[in-house]
ROLUMZA-405267 format. One record per residue (C-alpha): x, y, z; residue in one letter; residue number from 1. Coordinates in nm, 2 decimals. Layout:
BEGIN
<<X,Y,Z>,A,NUM>
...
//
This chain:
BEGIN
<<-1.37,-12.79,-1.76>,X,1>
<<-1.41,-12.42,-1.70>,X,2>
<<-1.37,-12.16,-1.98>,X,3>
<<-1.15,-11.94,-1.75>,X,4>
<<-0.90,-11.70,-1.89>,X,5>
<<-0.56,-11.65,-1.73>,X,6>
<<-0.42,-11.31,-1.64>,X,7>
<<-0.29,-11.27,-1.99>,X,8>
<<-0.64,-11.31,-2.14>,X,9>
<<-0.56,-11.64,-2.31>,X,10>
<<-0.77,-11.95,-2.29>,X,11>
<<-0.59,-12.23,-2.10>,X,12>
<<-0.65,-12.46,-2.40>,X,13>
<<-0.39,-12.26,-2.58>,X,14>
<<-0.02,-12.34,-2.54>,X,15>
<<0.14,-12.18,-2.24>,X,16>
<<0.32,-12.27,-1.91>,X,17>
<<0.15,-12.57,-1.75>,X,18>
<<0.24,-12.43,-1.40>,X,19>
<<0.04,-12.12,-1.48>,X,20>
<<-0.25,-12.35,-1.58>,X,21>
<<-0.23,-12.54,-1.25>,X,22>
<<-0.21,-12.22,-1.05>,X,23>
<<-0.51,-12.08,-1.24>,X,24>
<<-0.71,-12.38,-1.12>,X,25>
<<-0.59,-12.42,-0.76>,X,26>
<<-0.43,-12.08,-0.69>,X,27>
<<-0.57,-11.82,-0.46>,X,28>
<<-0.59,-11.79,-0.08>,X,29>
<<-0.85,-12.06,-0.01>,X,30>
<<-0.86,-12.33,-0.29>,X,31>
<<-0.54,-12.51,-0.17>,X,32>
<<-0.66,-12.53,0.19>,X,33>
<<-1.01,-12.65,0.08>,X,34>
<<-0.85,-12.92,-0.13>,X,35>
<<-0.63,-13.02,0.16>,X,36>
<<-0.93,-13.07,0.39>,X,37>
<<-1.12,-13.26,0.12>,X,38>
<<-0.83,-13.51,0.10>,X,39>
<<-0.97,-13.68,0.41>,X,40>
<<-1.32,-13.73,0.26>,X,41>
<<-1.64,-13.54,0.19>,X,42>
<<-1.72,-13.23,0.40>,X,43>
<<-2.02,-13.03,0.45>,X,44>
<<-2.02,-12.65,0.38>,X,45>
<<-2.04,-12.57,0.75>,X,46>
<<-1.74,-12.80,0.83>,X,47>
<<-1.53,-12.62,0.57>,X,48>
<<-1.64,-12.29,0.71>,X,49>
<<-1.53,-12.39,1.06>,X,50>
<<-1.18,-12.48,0.95>,X,51>
<<-1.13,-12.12,0.84>,X,52>
<<-1.37,-11.88,1.01>,X,53>
<<-1.20,-11.59,0.83>,X,54>
<<-1.34,-11.69,0.49>,X,55>
<<-1.67,-11.53,0.41>,X,56>
<<-1.97,-11.74,0.30>,X,57>
<<-1.96,-11.57,-0.04>,X,58>
<<-1.59,-11.65,-0.09>,X,59>
<<-1.62,-12.01,0.02>,X,60>
<<-1.92,-12.06,-0.21>,X,61>
<<-1.73,-11.89,-0.50>,X,62>
<<-1.42,-12.10,-0.45>,X,63>
<<-1.61,-12.42,-0.43>,X,64>
<<-1.81,-12.34,-0.74>,X,65>
<<-1.49,-12.27,-0.94>,X,66>
<<-1.34,-12.60,-0.82>,X,67>
<<-1.67,-12.77,-0.92>,X,68>
<<-1.67,-12.60,-1.26>,X,69>
<<-1.31,-12.72,-1.32>,X,70>
<<-1.40,-13.08,-1.24>,X,71>
<<-1.19,-13.09,-0.92>,X,72>
<<-1.48,-13.10,-0.66>,X,73>
<<-1.81,-13.28,-0.67>,X,74>
<<-2.11,-13.12,-0.50>,X,75>
<<-2.37,-13.37,-0.37>,X,76>
<<-2.71,-13.24,-0.27>,X,77>
<<-2.93,-13.47,-0.06>,X,78>
<<-3.31,-13.44,-0.07>,X,79>
<<-3.35,-13.38,0.30>,X,80>
<<-3.51,-13.11,0.51>,X,81>
<<-3.31,-12.90,0.58>,X,82>
<<-3.10,-12.96,0.27>,X,83>
<<-2.77,-13.14,0.31>,X,84>
<<-2.49,-13.06,0.07>,X,85>
<<-2.15,-13.24,0.07>,X,86>
<<-1.83,-13.16,-0.12>,X,87>
<<-1.58,-13.42,-0.22>,X,88>
<<-1.29,-13.45,-0.46>,X,89>
<<-1.36,-13.60,-0.80>,X,90>
<<-1.14,-13.88,-0.93>,X,91>
<<-0.96,-13.61,-1.13>,X,92>
<<-0.94,-13.39,-0.82>,X,93>
<<-0.77,-13.68,-0.64>,X,94>
<<-0.48,-13.65,-0.89>,X,95>
<<-0.39,-13.32,-0.70>,X,96>
<<-0.33,-13.51,-0.38>,X,97>
<<0.05,-13.54,-0.43>,X,98>
<<0.07,-13.17,-0.52>,X,99>
<<-0.12,-13.07,-0.21>,X,100>
<<0.08,-13.29,0.01>,X,101>
<<0.41,-13.16,-0.13>,X,102>
<<0.28,-12.81,-0.07>,X,103>
<<0.20,-12.90,0.29>,X,104>
<<0.55,-13.05,0.35>,X,105>
<<0.71,-12.74,0.20>,X,106>
<<0.50,-12.51,0.42>,X,107>
<<0.60,-12.70,0.73>,X,108>
<<0.97,-12.68,0.63>,X,109>
<<0.94,-12.30,0.56>,X,110>
<<0.76,-12.24,0.90>,X,111>
<<1.04,-12.43,1.08>,X,112>
<<1.30,-12.22,0.89>,X,113>
<<1.12,-11.89,0.98>,X,114>
<<1.10,-11.99,1.35>,X,115>
<<1.47,-12.08,1.36>,X,116>
<<1.56,-11.75,1.19>,X,117>
<<1.34,-11.55,1.44>,X,118>
<<1.51,-11.73,1.73>,X,119>
<<1.85,-11.65,1.59>,X,120>
<<1.75,-11.28,1.55>,X,121>
<<1.63,-11.26,1.91>,X,122>
<<1.93,-11.44,2.05>,X,123>
<<2.15,-11.21,2.26>,X,124>
<<2.49,-11.15,2.10>,X,125>
<<2.77,-11.32,2.27>,X,126>
<<3.06,-11.10,2.38>,X,127>
//
């Protein structure tokens, strides 16, 4: 596992809030969505990049390396020309599947709520 420090400068091996530890590993703008797409199976770097064209190559590489360092993602390099690299969830990374799926369901509910609220705001007032 990584030797990352949380925002309070403490090592995650020390006692603290487990939610903070989880967010330290999967938090950020891209890690959750990368994990979501890896639930379906291994993906190549270019496939992950196509899902979110807004992510820079540097950021995608950085996020995948952190997930690999934390034992969540496995990076497989095939001895081909040109080189082929695939990313997949480790067995330990698979334990995040229920967390990611609950986050997906919550996000869908929240989007529905926002759309309904927006429609309500734009609805002409009845006299």
